[in-house]
KEGULO-372534 format. One line per 5 residues: their letters; for each residue x, y, z of C-alpha. Coordinates in pm, 1 decimal. Layout:
// residues N
A = X/Y/Z  ...
//
This chain:
// residues 180
MYLFQ = 6982.8/-3355.9/16383.8  7298.3/-3213.5/16537.8  7313.9/-3087.3/16895.9  7581.1/-2839.3/16790.0  7840.6/-2781.7/16524.7
QDQLK = 8139.2/-2561.4/16452.9  8281.4/-2551.7/16103.2  8355.2/-2914.4/16001.8  8288.0/-3049.9/16353.5  7938.7/-3180.8/16430.0
VRRLE = 7801.2/-3356.9/16738.3  7485.8/-3567.9/16732.2  7318.5/-3808.8/16970.3  7435.6/-4170.0/16971.6  7204.9/-4402.1/16776.9
LEDAH = 7175.8/-4780.2/16781.6  7327.9/-4791.5/16432.6  7649.9/-4644.3/16580.8  7725.9/-4951.6/16792.0  7964.2/-5087.7/16528.0
LLERW = 8169.1/-4764.9/16549.2  8210.1/-4794.8/16925.0  8295.1/-5162.4/16889.8  8565.1/-5082.1/16631.8  8712.4/-4788.0/16822.4
LSDTV = 8704.2/-4963.4/17159.3  8880.1/-5271.3/17028.7  9166.5/-5068.6/16876.3  9467.3/-5095.9/17111.1  9591.9/-4752.1/17004.4
VLEFY = 9265.6/-4593.7/17126.0  9235.4/-4822.5/17428.8  9575.3/-4712.3/17557.6  9411.7/-4378.9/17643.0  9044.5/-4472.2/17694.4
EGRDR = 8922.2/-4781.3/17883.5  9257.6/-4965.7/17871.4  9411.5/-5220.2/17634.4  9298.3/-5496.8/17869.5  8931.2/-5398.2/17814.7
PHDRA = 8853.8/-5435.8/17444.7  8481.1/-5400.0/17380.4  8284.3/-5653.7/17182.6  7922.2/-5588.1/17080.7  7783.2/-5712.0/17414.2
LVMEH = 8006.7/-5479.6/17617.8  7928.2/-5184.0/17391.2  7556.4/-5250.1/17435.3  7594.9/-5278.8/17812.0  7804.9/-4964.1/17857.2
YYSGE = 7655.9/-4729.7/17599.0  7298.4/-4840.5/17539.2  7171.7/-4966.2/17873.2  6993.4/-4639.0/17950.7  7084.0/-4656.4/18319.2
DDEEV = 7153.3/-4283.0/18341.2  6879.5/-4092.3/18163.9  7055.2/-3758.9/18218.8  7374.6/-3869.6/18043.7  7384.7/-3745.3/17685.0
RCIVE = 7585.1/-3982.5/17465.5  7701.9/-3852.2/17129.6  7895.6/-3928.1/16813.5  8149.5/-3673.2/16693.9  8171.9/-3613.3/16319.9
FEGEA = 8446.0/-3423.7/16142.8  8458.3/-3348.1/15772.7  8149.8/-3568.4/15729.8  8299.3/-3876.1/15899.0  8218.4/-4026.1/16240.4
IGYIQ = 8548.1/-4000.4/16429.8  8474.1/-4019.0/16801.5  8250.7/-4018.7/17103.4  8157.8/-3766.8/17372.7  7922.8/-3782.3/17669.3
FYPLD = 7817.7/-3518.1/17917.3  7595.9/-3520.7/18223.1  7495.1/-3307.3/18519.8  7685.3/-3416.7/18828.6  7471.6/-3596.9/19082.5
EEGIE = 7505.1/-3541.6/19458.1  7774.0/-3810.2/19484.2  7981.9/-3645.9/19208.6  7936.0/-3300.9/19360.2  8066.0/-3430.7/19692.1
EYSCQ = 8350.5/-3631.0/19536.0  8471.8/-3323.8/19346.1  8418.9/-3089.5/19644.3  8167.3/-2871.2/19461.8  7906.1/-2845.3/19739.0
DVEGD = 7937.2/-2465.2/19755.0  7875.6/-2413.5/19381.5  7543.2/-2251.4/19292.6  7404.3/-2392.6/18966.5  7450.7/-2695.1/18745.0
IYGMD = 7788.7/-2864.6/18716.0  7849.4/-3091.4/18418.3  8101.3/-3368.2/18370.1  8219.6/-3487.9/18032.2  8423.9/-3770.7/17881.5
QFIGE = 8536.8/-3812.9/17524.0  8774.9/-3978.4/17284.2  8867.5/-3952.0/16919.9  8841.0/-4307.3/16790.4  9013.9/-4244.4/16457.5
PRFWN = 9383.0/-4189.1/16539.7  9448.8/-4025.3/16203.1  9251.4/-3727.8/16341.3  9479.1/-3694.8/16645.3  9716.6/-3397.5/16665.3
RGVGT = 9510.6/-3195.8/16414.5  9330.8/-2961.5/16655.3  9005.9/-3158.4/16639.1  9013.1/-3238.1/17011.7  9059.2/-2872.4/17098.4
QLIQS = 8769.3/-2776.4/16873.5  8553.3/-3051.7/17026.2  8624.2/-2946.2/17385.5  8572.4/-2575.5/17313.8  8245.4/-2639.1/17127.4
TVQYL = 8108.7/-2874.8/17391.2  8191.9/-2643.1/17679.9  8027.0/-2353.7/17495.2  7718.3/-2570.2/17436.4  7702.4/-2668.7/17804.6
FTEKD = 7735.3/-2306.4/17918.3  7482.8/-2161.0/17674.4  7229.5/-2439.6/17615.8  7244.5/-2631.4/17945.6  7316.7/-2328.1/18166.5
AVKVV = 7613.3/-2502.8/18329.7  7816.4/-2289.1/18568.5  8111.1/-2530.9/18575.0  8239.8/-2822.5/18366.0  8467.5/-3085.6/18522.3
MDPQT = 8673.2/-3378.5/18396.4  8913.7/-3624.1/18558.0  9184.9/-3725.1/18308.4  9461.8/-3957.9/18419.3  9776.0/-3772.4/18522.6
WNTRA = 9998.9/-3947.7/18268.5  9779.8/-3844.2/17970.2  9978.8/-3528.5/17897.9  9844.4/-3479.3/17544.0  9485.5/-3468.0/17670.3
LRVYE = 9581.2/-3241.7/17961.3  9748.4/-2996.4/17719.1  9429.5/-2982.0/17511.8  9209.9/-2927.4/17816.9  9435.5/-2655.2/17956.2
KCGFE = 9445.6/-2485.7/17615.4  9063.6/-2480.8/17637.7  9069.9/-2301.4/17974.0  9052.2/-2593.3/18218.2  9258.6/-2570.0/18534.8
RIKLL = 9399.1/-2846.8/18752.8  9218.2/-2831.7/19085.2  9297.5/-3145.9/19280.6  9495.3/-3468.0/19249.6  9262.6/-3766.4/19275.0
ERHEW = 9488.7/-4046.0/19396.2  9415.9/-4399.7/19279.6  9094.7/-4275.2/19119.7  9046.7/-4483.7/18804.6  9113.1/-4844.6/18711.6
HEGEM = 9326.0/-4862.5/18396.3  9523.2/-5156.6/18261.8  9537.8/-5355.7/18581.8  9592.9/-5082.6/18839.2  9433.0/-4784.2/19004.9
RDCWL = 9567.1/-4467.4/18841.8  9591.0/-4110.9/18965.7  9376.4/-3851.0/18790.8  9353.8/-3474.6/18791.6  9026.6/-3306.3/18874.0
IERNR = 9014.8/-3023.2/18622.6  8747.1/-2760.8/18583.8  8637.9/-2467.4/18377.2  8399.6/-2206.5/18510.3  8151.8/-2010.3/18301.0
//
C-alpha cells in the first residue's frame, strides 16, 4: 500500500524487510558523504536502533521507489514544541512538518527524482496531513540538495550555526521552509 505516488515515483511505509536496504545505503561512502557522514556507516544493529526503535510514534518512515525499484528513504513528522521553538515557529497557526530524505542509489542522482520526491511529499503533507508549513535543515555546503529544495519552493529562512554533527565536526545548516 503506497502513501502516495506520482508517475514512476511511489512512497510506502518502511517495513522490517527493508532493513537490508538501509544497511546497504548507509554503509555506502558516496551516500554517507551527504547523509549521516562517512564516519558513521550503519550496520544492522545501528539501522535497527535508528529506524525501527519506535521511539517517535508520530514520525512516518518510508521507502522511496522509482521505476519499481527501492531507491531511497524519506521520513516526515509534525514538529514538537521543542522543534517549533528551535525553528522560531511559535506564531504559526496549524501543523508544521519536518522532513528528511536521501536517495540511496547514486545512479538515480541528477535525474530529477529528488525534485519529484520533494514536490510529491510536500503536496501530500499539505493535502493529507493539513500541514501549513514544511521545514528542513540541510547543511549549508550541500548545494545540490539546496538547489532541489529551492526549485521546489523552499526558502532559506535562518542560518543555524553549528547545528548538526557531520564527519567529526558541528556543521552549519540552513533552516528552509515552504508554506502552504
